[in-house]
C-alpha positions in Angstrom: 26.0 -23.3 8.2 25.7 -20.9 5.0 28.9 -19.7 3.3 28.8 -16.3 2.9 31.1 -13.3 1.6 30.9 -9.8 2.7 31.3 -6.8 0.1 31.8 -3.3 1.6 32.5 0.0 -0.4 33.6 2.8 1.7 31.3 5.8 1.7 32.6 9.2 0.2 33.5 11.0 3.6 33.8 7.8 5.7 37.0 7.9 7.5 38.9 4.5 6.9 39.0 3.7 10.7 35.3 3.7 10.9 35.0 1.7 7.9 37.1 -1.1 9.1 35.6 -1.0 12.6 32.2 -1.8 11.0 33.1 -4.4 8.8 34.8 -6.2 11.9 31.4 -5.8 13.5 29.8 -7.5 10.7 32.3 -10.2 10.9 31.8 -10.6 14.6 28.1 -10.8 14.1 28.1 -13.3 11.4 31.0 -15.6 12.1 29.1 -17.6 14.9 26.5 -18.6 12.5 27.9 -18.5 8.9 31.4 -19.6 7.3 32.9 -16.5 6.0 34.8 -17.3 3.0 36.0 -13.8 2.3 35.7 -10.1 2.8 36.0 -7.7 -0.1 36.5 -4.1 0.7 36.6 -1.3 -2.0 37.5 2.5 -1.1 34.9 5.0 -2.2 34.6 5.2 -6.1 36.7 1.8 -6.6 35.4 -1.5 -7.8 38.5 -3.8 -7.9 37.5 -6.1 -5.0 33.9 -6.0 -6.4 35.2 -7.4 -9.7 37.7 -9.7 -7.8 34.6 -11.4 -6.2 32.8 -11.4 -9.7 35.9 -13.0 -11.4 36.6 -15.6 -8.6 35.1 -19.0 -8.6 32.1 -18.4 -5.9 30.4 -21.8 -6.5 30.5 -22.5 -2.8 28.9 -19.0 -1.6 25.3 -19.1 -0.6 25.0 -15.6 0.2 26.7 -12.0 -0.4 26.3 -9.6 2.2 26.2 -5.8 1.3 25.6 -2.6 3.3 23.8 -1.1 0.4 22.8 -1.4 -3.3 25.8 -0.6 -5.6 25.7 3.2 -6.7 26.6 2.1 -10.5 23.5 0.9 -12.2 25.5 -1.6 -14.4 27.4 -3.1 -11.3 24.2 -3.6 -9.6 22.5 -5.2 -12.5 25.9 -7.5 -13.2 25.5 -8.5 -9.2 21.9 -9.3 -9.5 22.5 -11.4 -12.7 25.5 -12.8 -11.3 23.8 -13.8 -8.2 20.7 -15.5 -10.1 23.1 -17.4 -12.3 25.1 -18.5 -9.7 22.2 -19.2 -7.2 23.5 -16.6 -4.4 21.4 -14.8 -2.3 22.1 -11.1 -1.7 21.4 -9.7 1.6 21.9 -6.5 3.3 23.4 -5.1 6.7 23.0 -1.7 7.6 25.3 0.7 9.2 23.7 1.9 12.4 26.2 4.9 12.6 
């Protein structure tokens, strides 16, 4: 069973309850086939949880799931290099709504 984390950054005009509902759907669809080690959730324009993940000790993580590429170019490159160095796959789940 792959060990994963989920990172979600709320969209600019997205209602909090919609974001939470979507993250719960992601968890529900992945928990049967993956071991979820953590869920990191940032409000629009924030990066605190993203940096918490980067600064954690993700040696056990096989995959990080995101809903989209990161908007900040520096953060996107940081994630790509971090994933490469730690041998973590980056996968995307798309919001249907």
